[in-house]
C-alpha positions as CSV (number, residue, x, y, z in Angstrom):
1,X,0.3,18.6,-7.9
2,X,-1.3,17.5,-4.6
3,X,-3.1,14.2,-4.8
4,X,-2.1,13.4,-8.4
5,X,-0.2,10.2,-7.4
6,X,-2.9,9.0,-5.1
7,X,-5.6,9.6,-7.7
8,X,-3.6,7.6,-10.2
9,X,-3.1,4.7,-7.7
10,X,-6.8,4.6,-6.8
11,X,-7.7,4.0,-10.4
12,X,-5.8,0.7,-10.5
13,X,-7.7,-0.7,-7.5
14,X,-6.2,-3.5,-5.3
15,X,-6.5,-7.1,-4.4
16,X,-8.1,-8.0,-1.0
17,X,-8.5,-10.9,1.3
18,X,-11.4,-12.0,3.6
19,X,-11.0,-12.0,7.4
20,X,-11.6,-15.8,7.4
21,X,-8.8,-16.5,4.8
22,X,-5.9,-18.5,6.2
23,X,-2.2,-17.5,6.6
24,X,-1.5,-20.0,3.9
25,X,-3.9,-18.3,1.4
26,X,-2.5,-14.9,2.3
27,X,1.1,-16.1,1.7
28,X,0.1,-17.6,-1.6
29,X,-1.8,-14.5,-2.8
30,X,1.0,-12.1,-1.9
31,X,3.6,-14.4,-3.5
32,X,1.7,-15.0,-6.7
33,X,0.7,-11.4,-7.2
34,X,4.2,-10.2,-6.2
35,X,2.8,-7.6,-3.8
36,X,3.7,-6.7,-0.2
37,X,0.3,-6.4,1.4
38,X,-3.5,-6.8,1.0
39,X,-6.4,-5.2,2.8
40,X,-8.6,-7.5,4.8
41,X,-12.4,-7.2,4.4
42,X,-15.2,-8.4,6.7
43,X,-18.4,-10.1,5.5
44,X,-19.9,-6.6,4.7
45,X,-16.8,-5.8,2.5
46,X,-15.6,-3.2,5.0
47,X,-11.9,-2.9,5.5
48,X,-11.0,-4.2,9.0
49,X,-7.2,-4.7,8.6
50,X,-4.2,-5.2,6.4
51,X,-1.9,-8.2,6.1
52,X,1.6,-7.6,5.1
53,X,4.9,-9.5,4.5
54,X,6.0,-8.0,7.8
55,X,3.0,-9.6,9.6
56,X,3.8,-12.9,8.1
57,X,7.5,-12.7,9.0
58,X,6.7,-11.8,12.6
59,X,4.3,-14.8,12.7
60,X,7.0,-17.1,11.4
61,X,9.6,-15.7,13.8
62,X,7.3,-16.5,16.7
63,X,7.4,-20.1,15.6
64,X,3.7,-20.5,15.1
65,X,3.6,-22.5,12.0
66,X,-0.1,-23.4,11.8
67,X,-0.8,-22.0,8.3
68,X,-4.5,-22.7,8.7
69,X,-5.3,-20.1,11.3
70,X,-7.3,-17.0,10.2
71,X,-5.4,-14.0,9.0
72,X,-7.6,-11.9,11.4
73,X,-5.3,-13.2,14.2
74,X,-2.2,-11.6,12.8
75,X,-3.3,-8.7,10.6
76,X,-2.6,-5.1,11.5
77,X,-5.8,-3.5,12.7
78,X,-4.5,0.0,13.0
79,X,-5.3,1.2,9.5
80,X,-3.2,4.0,8.0
81,X,-5.2,5.7,5.3
82,X,-5.1,8.7,2.9
83,X,-7.6,10.3,0.6
84,X,-7.5,11.5,-3.0
85,X,-6.1,14.9,-2.0
86,X,-3.1,13.6,0.0
87,X,0.2,14.9,-1.4
88,X,3.3,13.0,-2.0
89,X,5.0,14.9,0.8
90,X,2.3,13.8,3.2
91,X,2.6,10.2,2.1
92,X,6.4,10.3,2.6
93,X,6.0,11.9,6.0
94,X,3.4,9.3,7.1
95,X,5.4,6.3,5.8
96,X,8.6,7.5,7.4
97,X,7.0,8.4,10.8
98,X,5.0,5.1,11.0
99,X,7.8,3.0,9.4
100,X,5.3,1.5,6.9
101,X,5.5,0.8,3.2
102,X,1.8,0.9,2.2
103,X,-1.1,3.3,2.8
104,X,-4.7,2.5,2.0
105,X,-6.6,5.0,-0.2
106,X,-10.1,5.5,1.2
107,X,-13.0,7.7,0.4
108,X,-16.2,7.7,2.5
109,X,-15.0,4.4,4.1
110,X,-14.7,2.8,0.7
111,X,-11.4,1.2,-0.3
112,X,-10.1,2.7,-3.6
113,X,-6.6,1.3,-3.7
114,X,-3.2,1.2,-2.1
115,X,-0.1,3.5,-2.5
116,X,3.2,1.9,-1.8
117,X,6.6,3.3,-1.0
118,X,7.7,2.1,-4.5
119,X,4.9,4.1,-6.1
120,X,6.2,7.2,-4.2
121,X,9.8,6.6,-5.3
122,X,8.8,6.0,-8.9
123,X,6.7,9.2,-8.9
124,X,9.7,11.2,-7.5
125,X,12.1,9.7,-10.1
126,X,9.7,10.6,-12.9
127,X,9.4,14.1,-11.6
128,X,13.1,14.6,-11.3
129,X,13.6,13.3,-14.9
130,X,11.0,15.7,-16.2
131,X,12.6,18.6,-14.4
132,X,16.0,17.7,-15.7
133,X,14.7,17.4,-19.3
134,X,13.0,20.8,-18.9
135,X,16.2,22.4,-17.6
136,X,18.3,20.9,-20.5
137,X,15.8,22.1,-23.0
138,X,15.9,25.6,-21.5
139,X,19.7,25.6,-21.5
140,X,19.9,24.3,-25.0
141,X,17.5,27.0,-26.2
142,X,20.2,29.7,-25.8
């Protein structure tokens, strides 16, 4: 059913950071919450970017170890978003094409949540299990 996964993910919300937060704070938050990215908000609570484990690893690779600089200097500003009607197929296509693992769920410029590649995989596994069960039940009914 189109949008079902995205609707479910939007109901759980997501953690965010402020544009003035430091690299150190972003690293701590991602680690403590065991998540791969967080949207970055400006002072008006509008989404202006996203900080990910990939952004942090690229920062470390470039040997800039000042953990007190603002995350706004390394966050991704090209936001990849979906809405509540986005299908799982569309999510997979977008993630594969853009080589990303997270897509922000937005509605009228308001952040509703995040859908991750793990969410997509878990959704597909559940769907396959349900289809297998239905087929077994059908076969066993004869």
